[in-house]
C-alpha positions as CSV (number, residue, x, y, z in Angstrom):
1,M,62.7,75.1,89.1
2,T,64.4,73.1,86.3
3,R,62.4,75.1,83.9
4,L,63.9,78.5,85.2
5,L,67.2,76.9,85.0
6,S,66.7,75.8,81.4
7,T,65.2,79.5,80.4
8,T,68.4,81.2,82.5
9,L,70.7,78.9,80.4
10,L,69.1,79.6,76.8
11,Y,69.1,83.2,77.6
12,S,72.7,83.2,78.6
13,F,73.7,81.5,75.5
14,G,71.7,83.6,73.3
15,I,69.4,80.9,72.2
16,Y,66.1,82.0,73.5
17,S,64.6,84.9,71.4
18,N,63.6,88.1,73.4
19,G,61.8,89.7,70.9
20,L,64.5,92.0,69.6
21,D,66.9,91.4,66.8
22,T,70.3,90.7,66.5
23,I,72.8,91.8,63.7
24,E,75.0,88.6,62.9
25,G,78.4,88.6,61.0
26,K,81.7,89.7,62.6
27,H,80.0,91.2,65.4
28,K,76.9,90.4,67.1
29,L,74.7,93.0,68.4
30,M,72.0,92.4,70.9
31,G,68.8,94.4,72.0
32,V,68.1,96.1,68.5
33,N,64.4,97.0,68.1
34,P,63.7,95.2,64.7
35,K,62.1,98.8,63.5
36,L,65.5,100.2,64.3
37,R,67.8,97.5,62.7
38,Q,68.6,99.7,60.0
39,Y,70.2,102.3,61.9
40,Y,72.7,99.6,63.1
41,E,74.1,98.6,60.1
42,P,77.9,99.6,59.9
43,V,79.0,102.5,57.9
44,A,82.5,102.8,56.0
45,P,83.3,106.0,55.3
46,P,86.0,106.2,52.7
47,Q,88.5,108.8,54.6
48,F,88.9,105.8,57.1
49,G,90.1,103.4,55.3
50,G,87.3,100.9,55.2
51,H,87.0,100.6,58.8
52,Q,83.5,100.0,59.8
53,F,81.8,102.4,62.2
54,F,78.4,103.1,63.8
55,Q,76.6,106.2,63.5
56,C,75.3,107.5,66.7
57,D,72.9,109.5,65.3
58,P,72.0,108.4,61.8
59,L,69.3,111.1,61.2
60,A,71.8,113.9,61.9
61,R,71.7,116.0,58.8
62,S,75.4,117.5,59.5
63,A,78.3,115.3,60.8
64,T,77.5,112.9,63.4
65,E,79.5,110.9,66.1
66,L,81.1,107.7,64.9
67,V,82.0,105.0,67.1
68,P,84.1,101.7,65.7
69,Y,81.6,99.1,65.3
70,E,83.3,96.7,67.6
71,N,82.4,98.9,70.4
72,L,79.0,98.3,70.4
73,N,77.3,96.3,73.2
74,D,80.7,96.6,74.9
75,D,79.0,97.8,78.4
76,F,80.6,101.1,78.1
77,C,78.6,104.2,76.7
78,D,80.9,105.8,73.4
79,C,77.9,107.7,71.9
80,S,76.8,110.7,73.8
81,N,73.3,109.8,73.4
82,G,73.8,106.0,74.4
83,A,72.7,104.7,71.1
84,D,75.5,102.4,71.1
85,E,74.4,100.0,74.3
86,P,70.7,98.9,73.0
87,G,71.2,95.8,74.8
88,T,73.0,96.7,78.1
89,A,72.2,98.8,81.2
90,A,75.5,100.7,80.4
91,C,73.5,104.0,79.4
92,S,70.6,103.5,81.8
93,H,71.6,107.1,83.2
94,F,70.2,108.5,79.8
95,P,66.7,110.0,80.2
96,G,64.3,107.4,78.4
97,A,66.7,104.2,78.5
98,A,65.2,101.1,79.1
């Protein structure tokens, strides 16, 4: 019981690793598959005055959805594909969501 409680507390405080990456800095993003980490780096389009955004579909050849970077992991699906919630169950209604 003590071990279970300790592990639960470590998970709660983000001390125990779950094998998924986090992006440290101004915003801590949880639940990012290490192979996809490069797609979760913020972009700062010049027309938006240096504000940081997340590209919902970074591989899109045309214009893509942009979400303010601070909206990632906020437990609300901002992207139409659910990509902004990799570490939450907020977008679990999307096909293929974990």
